[in-house]
C-alpha positions, 0 to 999 in steps of 0.5 A, a space after each residue: 466466543 462468537 464473532 462476525 465474519 462475512 455473513 454470519 457468526 462463527 462459534 469458537 471455543 475459549 482457546 480460539 479453536 473453531 469447533 469441529 464439524 460433524 461427519 458429512 458436514 462442510 468444514 468451516 474453511 469450506 463454508 468460508 469459501 462458499 461465503 466468499 463466493 457469494 460476495 455478501 456485502 452486508 457482512 461486516 467485511 463487506 461493509 468495510 470493503 464498500 466504504 474502502 472502494 468508494 474512498 479509493 475512488 475518491 483518492 483516484 479522482 483527487 490525483 486527477 484533480 491535481 493533475 495539471 495544477 502546480 503539483 504536476 507542472 514540474 518536470 523532475 529532470 528540471 526541478 530537483 529542488 522542488 521535487 525534494 520539497 515535495 518529498 518533505 511535504 509527503 513525509 511531514 504528515 507522519 513525521 509530525 502528525 504520526 505520533 498523534 494518529 495512533 492514540 487517536 485511533 485507539 482512544 476515540 469514543 466508538 473505536 476505529 469505525 468512528 475514525 474511519 467515518 470521520 476521515 471520510 467525512 472530512 475528506 469530503 469537506 476538504 474536496 468541496 473546499 478544493 473546488 474553487 482552489 482548483 479552478 483558480 490554481 490557488 496556493 490553497 491547494 497546498 494546505 488542502 492537499 496536505 490535509 488530504 494526505 494526513 486524513 488518508 494516512 489516518 484512515 489507513 491506520 484505522 482501516 488496518 486496525 479494524 480488519 481483525 474484527 471483521 474476519 473469522 480467524 488469523 488465517 484470513 487476515 492476509 486474504 482480507 487485506 489482499 481483497 481490500 487492496 484489490 477492491 481499492 485498485 479496481 475501484 480507482 481504475 473505474 473512477 478514472 473514467 468519470 473523473 477523466 471526463 470531468 477533467 475535460 471540463 475543468 479540474 474543479 469538476 474533478 474535485 466535485 467528483 472527488 467530493 461525491 465519492 467521499 460522500 458515498 464512502 462516508 455513507 457506507 462507513 455508517 454501516 461498519 459495525 461498532 465494537 461490542 464493548 470497549 477494548 481492554 488495556 493491553 497487558 505488559 506481555 502483549 506490549 513486550 511481544 510487539 517490541 520483541 526482536 522478531 517484530 523489529 526484524 520484520 519491520 526492518 524488512 518491510 522498511 527496506 522494501 518501502 525504501 526500495 519502492 521510493 528509490 525505484 519510483 524516482 529513478 524511473 521518473 527522472 530517467 524517463 521524464 528526463 528523457 536522456 540516455 547515458 552520454 555515449 548513447 547521445 553521441 552515437 545518436 548525434 552522429 548516426 541520427 537514429 540508433 538502437 537503444 542500449 542493445 540491438 532489438 529492444 527499441 529505437 531512440 530519436 536523434 537526441 537519445 530520448 526514450 519514447 514517450 510511451 515508456 512512461 505509461 507502460 512503466 506506470 501500468 506495470 507498477 500498478 499491475 504488479 501491485 494488484 498481482 501481489 495482492 491477488 497472490 498473497 492469500 494463496 501463498 498464505 495457505 502454505 507459508 506464515 507471514 514471516 516467511 512471506 516477508 522473506 520471499 518478498 525480499 527475494 523478489 526485490 533482489 530478483 527485480 534488481 538483477 532483472 533491471 541490471 541484466 536487461 535493457 530498454 523497456 524490458 529493464 524498466 518494466 521488469 524492475 517496476 513490476 518486480 518491486 511492486 509485487 514485492 511491496 504488495 505481498 510484503 505489505 499484506 504479510 506485515 499488516 497481517 502479522 501485526 493484526 495477528 499479534 498486536 493487542 487490540 487496545 494498542 493496534 492503532 498506535 502500533 500501526 501508526 508507529 510502523 507506518 510512520 517509519 515506512 513512510 520515512 523509509 520511502 522518502 529516504 529512498 526517493 531522496 537519493 535519486 533526487 539528489 544524485 543522478 543515477 541511470 537505471 543500471 546503477 539503480 538496479 544494482 542498488 536495489 539488488 544490494 539493498 534487498 540482499 542486505 535486508 534479506 541477509 539480516 532477516 535470515 540471520 536475525 530472524 533465523 531462530 523464529 522461522 521454525 516457530 512461524 513455520 509451525 504457525 503457518 496453518 494452525 494460526 488460522 484457527 486462532 482468533 485475534 479480533 473482537 466481537 462486533 455488534 
């Protein structure tokens, strides 16, 4: 069987094994490395990456366009009810629309590429409609933002479903997912410069900038190859494999990590933007005037016991850096461990992040907890996506991704609701992260212990099997 990958067609035998090379010739993996270094953006994967980069630039511009609007005028410490309402809005797309996204992605004429193209084009139109709403701070921003969120989630499902068709074999799935995350993160950073300059003029200009980015993503999406022939219906065995206890264990592990991400995000937001140390520190601050933060040698707090404003920026940067670092590390780890074991490693990192947040104080606790959880979430996401891409039947891949993403989004919201409803400081929050990670790790190790030996055997050999579909 022949299929496109990064600049060429690879010949594979009927059982999915890459044909052996003659003595003295480069191995397929070596050729793959050389192709990767050439950065062939005309390849199927390169075309997908270009469209993805432009789309992520549009999402970054969208966030800046909404900054300063009614979405960001609520201080978390002073408006917990409004924060909870926002969380419900975040969960709504997948809770109500999620069950419809998967079948749409799998059944629409033209396949996953058509859905990617449609979501980019629609987001461009919605961004154009946001220009007058952003200028007037209109309530229309709410339904428009909701539409953007639904389209973004639909795109994520379609993009994840199409990746197996633009790589050569299963070993490259983690690498391809990681590259897309890195490309998306870097393009988002790059987009902040023009979007930030446009924001100085007005948020409506940023919405226009957002529309331009999505228009570019739409144009690039036209170049993503279409499946050569319709996808065959999945067999009963394939459906049973995706409902197996092994998959449920891995999905539960990923849901725990996503729940921790939501929990940590709001614990840090409330504590940093709320700005207050525990009561004992405030008493000392009033009596002494200026005191050291929780332990000597870490940081000073002012007379009201508030954390320095720059803490918030440093923690946000640490979270972003952790996500990119996880995406960069995942392919290297995949060359030594199978996806199932990578997910266990992500849970271990989650536990260690909780231990760090509990043991340290001041800015070190905030940064370590944020970065550790971000690394775990990034590495775990690459591994879980690759596992589903590897094992899911082609004809049901969109439905399966939509189902899991719905669960993960709900897990994130549940994790975020807890600190929104109950006030925690970072020490208690870190202990909860530690306990959740430990429970998920114990469940994964015990429930999935029987499959670890099988996944270990597949760690490298799976790299020579093909799970995708030829493109034209």
